[in-house]
Short mmCIF file of the C-alpha atoms (twelve columns), coordinates in Angstrom:
data_MODEL
# 
_entry.id   MODEL 
# 
loop_
_atom_site.group_PDB 
_atom_site.id 
_atom_site.type_symbol 
_atom_site.label_atom_id 
_atom_site.label_alt_id 
_atom_site.label_comp_id 
_atom_site.label_asym_id 
_atom_site.label_seq_id 
_atom_site.Cartn_x 
_atom_site.Cartn_y 
_atom_site.Cartn_z 
_atom_site.pdbx_PDB_model_num 
ATOM 1   C CA . UNK A 1   19.633  1.431   10.341  1 
ATOM 2   C CA . UNK A 2   16.851  4.017   10.644  1 
ATOM 3   C CA . UNK A 3   13.294  3.202   9.612   1 
ATOM 4   C CA . UNK A 4   10.662  5.492   8.057   1 
ATOM 5   C CA . UNK A 5   10.118  7.243   11.389  1 
ATOM 6   C CA . UNK A 6   13.798  7.841   12.111  1 
ATOM 7   C CA . UNK A 7   14.019  5.278   14.889  1 
ATOM 8   C CA . UNK A 8   16.733  2.679   14.958  1 
ATOM 9   C CA . UNK A 9   15.597  -0.918  14.962  1 
ATOM 10  C CA . UNK A 10  17.482  -4.147  14.930  1 
ATOM 11  C CA . UNK A 11  15.013  -6.865  13.990  1 
ATOM 12  C CA . UNK A 12  11.793  -6.823  11.951  1 
ATOM 13  C CA . UNK A 13  8.415   -7.570  13.509  1 
ATOM 14  C CA . UNK A 14  6.630   -10.861 12.861  1 
ATOM 15  C CA . UNK A 15  4.122   -9.052  10.620  1 
ATOM 16  C CA . UNK A 16  6.967   -7.637  8.542   1 
ATOM 17  C CA . UNK A 17  8.598   -11.064 8.259   1 
ATOM 18  C CA . UNK A 18  5.336   -12.578 7.019   1 
ATOM 19  C CA . UNK A 19  4.904   -9.654  4.615   1 
ATOM 20  C CA . UNK A 20  8.344   -10.338 3.151   1 
ATOM 21  C CA . UNK A 21  7.869   -14.133 3.035   1 
ATOM 22  C CA . UNK A 22  4.366   -14.438 1.563   1 
ATOM 23  C CA . UNK A 23  3.101   -10.912 0.858   1 
ATOM 24  C CA . UNK A 24  -0.509  -9.764  1.024   1 
ATOM 25  C CA . UNK A 25  -3.510  -12.071 0.629   1 
ATOM 26  C CA . UNK A 26  -4.775  -9.878  -2.203  1 
ATOM 27  C CA . UNK A 27  -2.616  -7.854  -4.600  1 
ATOM 28  C CA . UNK A 28  -2.768  -4.138  -3.901  1 
ATOM 29  C CA . UNK A 29  -3.648  -4.513  -0.237  1 
ATOM 30  C CA . UNK A 30  -1.253  -4.218  2.688   1 
ATOM 31  C CA . UNK A 31  0.138   -7.470  4.029   1 
ATOM 32  C CA . UNK A 32  -0.460  -6.366  7.619   1 
ATOM 33  C CA . UNK A 33  -1.934  -3.413  9.474   1 
ATOM 34  C CA . UNK A 34  -1.640  -1.628  12.787  1 
ATOM 35  C CA . UNK A 35  -4.705  0.067   14.292  1 
ATOM 36  C CA . UNK A 36  -4.345  2.917   15.097  1 
ATOM 37  C CA . UNK A 37  -0.554  2.773   14.655  1 
ATOM 38  C CA . UNK A 38  2.442   0.591   15.410  1 
ATOM 39  C CA . UNK A 39  4.093   1.679   18.637  1 
ATOM 40  C CA . UNK A 40  6.052   0.105   21.446  1 
ATOM 41  C CA . UNK A 41  8.382   1.263   24.185  1 
ATOM 42  C CA . UNK A 42  7.448   4.847   23.379  1 
ATOM 43  C CA . UNK A 43  8.879   4.614   19.862  1 
ATOM 44  C CA . UNK A 44  7.046   4.527   16.595  1 
ATOM 45  C CA . UNK A 45  7.114   1.861   15.155  1 
ATOM 46  C CA . UNK A 46  9.345   0.481   17.910  1 
ATOM 47  C CA . UNK A 47  9.360   -3.313  17.738  1 
ATOM 48  C CA . UNK A 48  6.680   -3.316  15.024  1 
ATOM 49  C CA . UNK A 49  8.699   -1.956  12.094  1 
ATOM 50  C CA . UNK A 50  10.199  -3.778  9.141   1 
ATOM 51  C CA . UNK A 51  13.713  -2.471  9.868   1 
ATOM 52  C CA . UNK A 52  16.234  -4.034  7.436   1 
ATOM 53  C CA . UNK A 53  13.470  -5.724  5.360   1 
ATOM 54  C CA . UNK A 54  12.493  -2.349  3.897   1 
ATOM 55  C CA . UNK A 55  9.696   0.155   4.410   1 
ATOM 56  C CA . UNK A 56  7.387   -1.708  2.024   1 
ATOM 57  C CA . UNK A 57  7.053   -4.370  4.741   1 
ATOM 58  C CA . UNK A 58  6.148   -1.942  7.539   1 
ATOM 59  C CA . UNK A 59  2.539   -2.136  8.759   1 
ATOM 60  C CA . UNK A 60  -0.222  -0.050  7.212   1 
ATOM 61  C CA . UNK A 61  -1.370  2.369   9.909   1 
ATOM 62  C CA . UNK A 62  -4.826  3.934   10.232  1 
ATOM 63  C CA . UNK A 63  -3.529  6.873   12.333  1 
ATOM 64  C CA . UNK A 64  -6.555  7.651   14.410  1 
ATOM 65  C CA . UNK A 65  -9.068  6.401   16.927  1 
ATOM 66  C CA . UNK A 66  -11.454 4.020   15.147  1 
ATOM 67  C CA . UNK A 67  -13.992 4.637   17.942  1 
ATOM 68  C CA . UNK A 68  -14.222 8.350   17.095  1 
ATOM 69  C CA . UNK A 69  -17.383 9.448   15.281  1 
ATOM 70  C CA . UNK A 70  -15.401 11.237  12.565  1 
ATOM 71  C CA . UNK A 71  -12.772 8.510   12.072  1 
ATOM 72  C CA . UNK A 72  -11.378 8.155   8.562   1 
ATOM 73  C CA . UNK A 73  -8.365  6.266   7.325   1 
ATOM 74  C CA . UNK A 74  -6.073  8.806   5.673   1 
ATOM 75  C CA . UNK A 75  -5.329  8.640   1.940   1 
ATOM 76  C CA . UNK A 76  -7.898  5.931   1.232   1 
ATOM 77  C CA . UNK A 77  -10.800 8.125   0.080   1 
ATOM 78  C CA . UNK A 78  -11.733 8.683   -3.540  1 
ATOM 79  C CA . UNK A 79  -10.677 12.075  -4.947  1 
ATOM 80  C CA . UNK A 80  -13.345 14.773  -5.298  1 
ATOM 81  C CA . UNK A 81  -15.755 14.107  -8.145  1 
ATOM 82  C CA . UNK A 82  -14.810 10.421  -8.386  1 
ATOM 83  C CA . UNK A 83  -17.598 7.899   -7.796  1 
ATOM 84  C CA . UNK A 84  -17.288 4.167   -7.213  1 
ATOM 85  C CA . UNK A 85  -18.939 3.539   -10.614 1 
ATOM 86  C CA . UNK A 86  -16.459 5.807   -12.382 1 
ATOM 87  C CA . UNK A 87  -13.576 4.069   -10.644 1 
ATOM 88  C CA . UNK A 88  -14.965 0.745   -11.871 1 
ATOM 89  C CA . UNK A 89  -15.086 2.115   -15.420 1 
ATOM 90  C CA . UNK A 90  -11.426 3.113   -15.180 1 
ATOM 91  C CA . UNK A 91  -10.456 -0.314  -13.885 1 
ATOM 92  C CA . UNK A 92  -12.312 -1.933  -16.785 1 
ATOM 93  C CA . UNK A 93  -10.382 0.225   -19.269 1 
ATOM 94  C CA . UNK A 94  -6.976  -0.490  -17.771 1 
ATOM 95  C CA . UNK A 95  -6.337  -3.966  -19.303 1 
ATOM 96  C CA . UNK A 96  -7.294  -2.678  -22.767 1 
ATOM 97  C CA . UNK A 97  -4.835  0.186   -22.500 1 
ATOM 98  C CA . UNK A 98  -2.105  -2.256  -21.550 1 
ATOM 99  C CA . UNK A 99  -2.880  -4.336  -24.645 1 
ATOM 100 C CA . UNK A 100 -2.665  -1.240  -26.858 1 
ATOM 101 C CA . UNK A 101 0.752   -0.418  -25.461 1 
ATOM 102 C CA . UNK A 102 2.004   -3.982  -25.971 1 
ATOM 103 C CA . UNK A 103 0.691   -4.174  -29.538 1 
ATOM 104 C CA . UNK A 104 2.479   -0.910  -30.378 1 
ATOM 105 C CA . UNK A 105 5.763   -2.367  -29.169 1 
ATOM 106 C CA . UNK A 106 5.233   -5.593  -31.132 1 
ATOM 107 C CA . UNK A 107 4.113   -3.871  -34.362 1 
ATOM 108 C CA . UNK A 108 5.552   -0.319  -34.213 1 
ATOM 109 C CA . UNK A 109 5.146   0.427   -37.938 1 
ATOM 110 C CA . UNK A 110 1.570   -0.684  -38.449 1 
ATOM 111 C CA . UNK A 111 -0.763  1.749   -40.111 1 
ATOM 112 C CA . UNK A 112 -2.969  3.764   -37.775 1 
ATOM 113 C CA . UNK A 113 -6.572  4.695   -38.499 1 
# 
Protein backbone atom coordinates (compact mmCIF):
# COMPACT_ATOMS: atom_id res chain seq x y z
CA UNK A 1 0.00 0.00 0.00
CA UNK A 2 1.32 3.46 -0.91
CA UNK A 3 1.25 6.31 1.59
CA UNK A 4 0.72 10.04 0.96
CA UNK A 5 4.23 10.36 -0.47
CA UNK A 6 3.96 7.39 -2.82
CA UNK A 7 6.29 5.17 -0.84
CA UNK A 8 5.34 1.65 0.09
CA UNK A 9 5.30 0.86 3.78
CA UNK A 10 4.42 -2.24 5.68
CA UNK A 11 3.94 -1.23 9.30
CA UNK A 12 2.89 2.05 10.94
CA UNK A 13 5.25 4.03 13.16
CA UNK A 14 4.80 4.11 16.93
CA UNK A 15 3.54 7.71 16.69
CA UNK A 16 0.90 6.64 14.18
CA UNK A 17 -0.17 3.73 16.38
CA UNK A 18 -0.60 6.06 19.36
CA UNK A 19 -2.48 8.52 17.14
CA UNK A 20 -4.90 5.78 16.13
CA UNK A 21 -5.26 4.38 19.68
CA UNK A 22 -5.72 7.56 21.73
CA UNK A 23 -5.69 10.50 19.31
CA UNK A 24 -4.41 13.99 20.06
CA UNK A 25 -4.19 15.48 23.56
CA UNK A 26 -6.32 18.41 22.41
CA UNK A 27 -9.01 18.29 19.72
CA UNK A 28 -7.93 20.00 16.52
CA UNK A 29 -4.22 19.48 17.09
CA UNK A 30 -2.06 16.79 15.51
CA UNK A 31 -1.49 13.68 17.60
CA UNK A 32 2.21 13.66 16.74
CA UNK A 33 4.69 15.76 14.80
CA UNK A 34 7.95 15.41 12.93
CA UNK A 35 10.41 18.32 12.87
CA UNK A 36 11.37 19.16 10.17
CA UNK A 37 9.87 16.09 8.47
CA UNK A 38 9.54 12.34 8.87
CA UNK A 39 12.27 10.56 6.95
CA UNK A 40 14.26 7.36 7.22
CA UNK A 41 16.34 5.19 4.93
CA UNK A 42 16.19 7.92 2.31
CA UNK A 43 12.41 7.65 1.99
CA UNK A 44 9.79 10.08 3.13
CA UNK A 45 8.13 9.16 5.49
CA UNK A 46 10.00 5.85 5.47
CA UNK A 47 9.45 4.06 8.77
CA UNK A 48 7.60 7.07 10.22
CA UNK A 49 4.38 6.91 8.20
CA UNK A 50 0.96 5.65 9.21
CA UNK A 51 0.80 3.16 6.31
CA UNK A 52 -2.38 1.03 6.57
CA UNK A 53 -3.76 3.11 9.50
CA UNK A 54 -4.55 5.97 7.11
CA UNK A 55 -3.03 9.33 6.27
CA UNK A 56 -4.85 11.04 9.14
CA UNK A 57 -2.43 9.25 11.48
CA UNK A 58 0.74 10.35 9.67
CA UNK A 59 2.89 12.88 11.54
CA UNK A 60 2.39 16.62 11.15
CA UNK A 61 5.53 17.95 9.46
CA UNK A 62 6.95 21.47 9.77
CA UNK A 63 8.89 21.19 6.47
CA UNK A 64 11.80 23.47 7.16
CA UNK A 65 14.78 24.21 9.35
CA UNK A 66 13.50 25.56 12.68
CA UNK A 67 16.94 27.14 13.24
CA UNK A 68 16.57 29.36 10.16
CA UNK A 69 15.82 33.03 10.84
CA UNK A 70 12.86 33.04 8.45
CA UNK A 71 11.38 29.70 9.57
CA UNK A 72 7.60 29.40 9.38
CA UNK A 73 5.39 26.36 9.61
CA UNK A 74 3.43 26.17 6.37
CA UNK A 75 -0.36 26.56 6.34
CA UNK A 76 -0.59 27.59 9.99
CA UNK A 77 -0.66 31.38 9.55
CA UNK A 78 -3.81 33.47 9.71
CA UNK A 79 -5.10 34.64 6.31
CA UNK A 80 -4.43 38.24 5.28
CA UNK A 81 -6.54 40.75 7.18
CA UNK A 82 -7.40 38.26 9.94
CA UNK A 83 -6.32 39.19 13.47
CA UNK A 84 -6.22 36.97 16.54
CA UNK A 85 -9.07 39.02 18.07
CA UNK A 86 -11.22 38.57 14.97
CA UNK A 87 -10.54 34.85 14.99
CA UNK A 88 -11.66 34.76 18.63
CA UNK A 89 -14.88 36.55 17.67
CA UNK A 90 -15.57 33.93 15.00
CA UNK A 91 -14.94 31.10 17.45
CA UNK A 92 -17.36 32.71 19.91
CA UNK A 93 -20.05 32.87 17.22
CA UNK A 94 -19.64 29.27 16.10
CA UNK A 95 -21.63 27.52 18.90
CA UNK A 96 -24.54 29.94 18.42
CA UNK A 97 -24.69 29.21 14.71
CA UNK A 98 -24.78 25.50 15.45
CA UNK A 99 -27.73 26.04 17.80
CA UNK A 100 -29.60 27.99 15.11
CA UNK A 101 -29.13 25.16 12.66
CA UNK A 102 -30.32 22.56 15.18
CA UNK A 103 -33.38 24.59 16.17
CA UNK A 104 -34.36 24.92 12.49
CA UNK A 105 -34.26 21.16 12.10
CA UNK A 106 -36.31 20.61 15.27
CA UNK A 107 -38.91 23.31 14.48
CA UNK A 108 -38.82 23.78 10.67
CA UNK A 109 -42.19 25.56 10.41
CA UNK A 110 -41.79 28.14 13.15
CA UNK A 111 -42.49 31.72 12.26
CA UNK A 112 -39.44 33.83 11.46
CA UNK A 113 -39.04 37.47 12.44
